[in-house]
Steps between C-alpha positions, in 0.01 A plus 500: 500500500375148540682167435575146606826403670660260260803411701763614741871537405696571811366831627302585184141410415423452134146620448295442190270794417164481341648584155738199551803727549728376782663742743738463794392627841712501811378225734526751780216707350257202513315382805703232697237234428513550120564186298502375146159518340372786715309782322664824617407857432687821579329813628704818572822294521355239738444139390207300614392128440155470356398190700168443328635508146802283606252248638284507190807459267627197702150344493480555121843342449407202716173442298707514171747247646215272617352507150836415341517176705147382434 
């Protein structure tokens, strides 16, 4: 499973999956440093942050924002 953390609601992380479905995951299952916008994936019940894809997504979003203001 792979998705992006959309937001946190108390002790729940709302994660948007690749098919745009949103699921709730207990915040306790995620790494402590997880934050909104992080790309996460689950393997054998353990969640990981995909640092490279998270960085790429943030750069892409910043480029789009810069283009909007030009």
